[in-house]
N, C-alpha and C positions, 0 to 999 in steps of 0.2 A: 404471458411467460415473462421470467425475470431474465435480464442479461447480465453475466459477471464478466469484468474485466479485467485482468490480469495485467496488474503494471510494474515490472523488475524493478530489481535495481540496477545500477547503471554499471557497475564495476564488476569485469569478464563475462560479460553478457553480449558478447557480440553473434551470437546464434541463441536467442531464447529456447528453442524449441531443445537445446543441449544443455542448458544450466538451470543449475538448482532443482528446486520441485517445480517449477513452473507450466510445465509440460503434462507431469504427471497430474498434476492437481488439476490441471485444465480435462484433462481424459477421467480423471473420474467426476469430478463436479458434471459436465457433461450425460454421465448413466443419469442422474438426479431428472425426473421428470418434470416438465415445463422450465427445464432451464436449460440457457444455452451461453457456454459458458469460453469467450476468445481471447486469444494470445496472438499478439502480434509483435511483430520487432519493432521495436521503436524507432523512430527516429534521432539521431545526435544518443546514441546509444553510452557512450562514455561520460560526456556534459550531461547530460539531462537536464540540458537547461529548460526553466518554464516557460520562456517566448517560445520553443519548439514542440515540450510537452502537453504543456495544456492547449495550445491549439489543437495540435493530432487527439487527445481526448475526447474533444467537443466534439470535433470535424469526421474527423475519422474512425475511431473507435465510436462515434456520438453515443456517450457517456451522459445517461438523462435521470427520470426519476422512476425511473423502472432498471436500475443499473445499479447493481452491486460492484464496488472498486475494491479488487482486493489488492495493496500494495504493499512492496517487499522493499527495505531500507529508504533508497532515492525516490522509489514509486510510493512507498507511504507518504512521504514530504507531497509529491504529487498532488498524492491523493486527498491529503487534509486542504491545499492550496485550491483547487479543484472544487472543493467542498465551501469552500467560502464564499464563492461565488455561483455558484452553480447546486441545484439541486438536485441529488441524487437518494436512491433507496435505504443506501448503507455504503457505511467504509470499512474494511477489514486493514489495520495498519500492521504490519510485521517487521519487527524491528523498526519502529518508527524512533525520532528523533526532531530536536528543533533548531537546534543552532550549526553552524559549517563546520564543527567539532575541529578547530582550527584546520583545516585541508583548505589548501586553494582552490582546487576543482570544485568543490562543495561553494566555497564562497562562489565560485565564477557562474554557480547557476541559479543563480539569481532568487529560489526561495526564501533566502533567509536574511535581507535587506530589510525588513519590515519585521513591526509586531505580527505574532498569530493573532488574528480573530475567533476566538474558541467558541463563543457564541453562535456566529454563524453557521461554523461550521456546524455542530449541533443543531441550530433552526433548521438546516438545510438536507440532514438525513436524520431517516426515522430511527436507527441505530448506528451504535460505534462501536465494535471490535477490537483488541489489541491483542499482540500476541508478544512476548518480550522474555528474554532471556538475559538474568542476573551476571550471566559471565558469556556475554557479546563481548567479543576484542575491541571491537570498533565506537562504537555505544556505551557509556558508563550510564550506569545503572540509573541512579539519583537525579544525576545534572541532566542527562537527556532524555531516556525512557518513561521515568516518572514524572517527567512535564508535561509530557502527553497527557498521561494519568490525572495529573492534577487539572490541566486545562479541559480534556474532555469528557471526564469522568466514565469510560468506556467499561463495556463489558471484557474484563481484565483474564488473561490467561497468560498466568505469571510460572515462567519455567528457570529451574538454576543450571540446566544443564543444557540448551539449545546451542549456545554461542550464538551467531548470526545468521540462524536457520539456513546456511549455505547444503542444503543435503539434497538429494537425489526426490525424497519422499517428504511429505510432513501429516503425517495418517490425523493427527491431532488437530486441524483444521477441517477436514471435511464435516465431520457430523455439525459444526457449528455452524456452515456452509448452509446445510442440507436446514437447520433448525430456523436459519434467517431466509431462505428463499422459499419457503413454504408458507 
């Protein structure tokens, strides 16, 4: 059985069941044989602090070597930092970035105070998938999203018109999840 944990972004997600494509994706993924997808309300949803989210991913969500983490925005950042020190089956990064983008809340999260350990992330995962859009209003393509591409060499799904992937569905995700979950 493959477990998939959806780690949401931090802004505007007080109820993950009502936010973006998260519950929709969970429900679609749970229709796949031998896959269990979980979506839980994260502690500290606005701050997304590494000191809170990483232990929650380990101790509550129990992300391990049979887990695929799907992270969106700050959830993608958490997925990358988690994979630096934990073995997981794979990570899906939706709207991933590498700096605090000049935002005080991002700076306070704790994820951006040290260099990225790209080789550790790659060695602790069997695969890495990245979904990014060139028109993301929060994350410049070259200075943020392409730095993840350069560091991790993921299976890349690059779009020009998806913004920050803040839609109620994300149909492009499901066939790629199915491919990696089987």
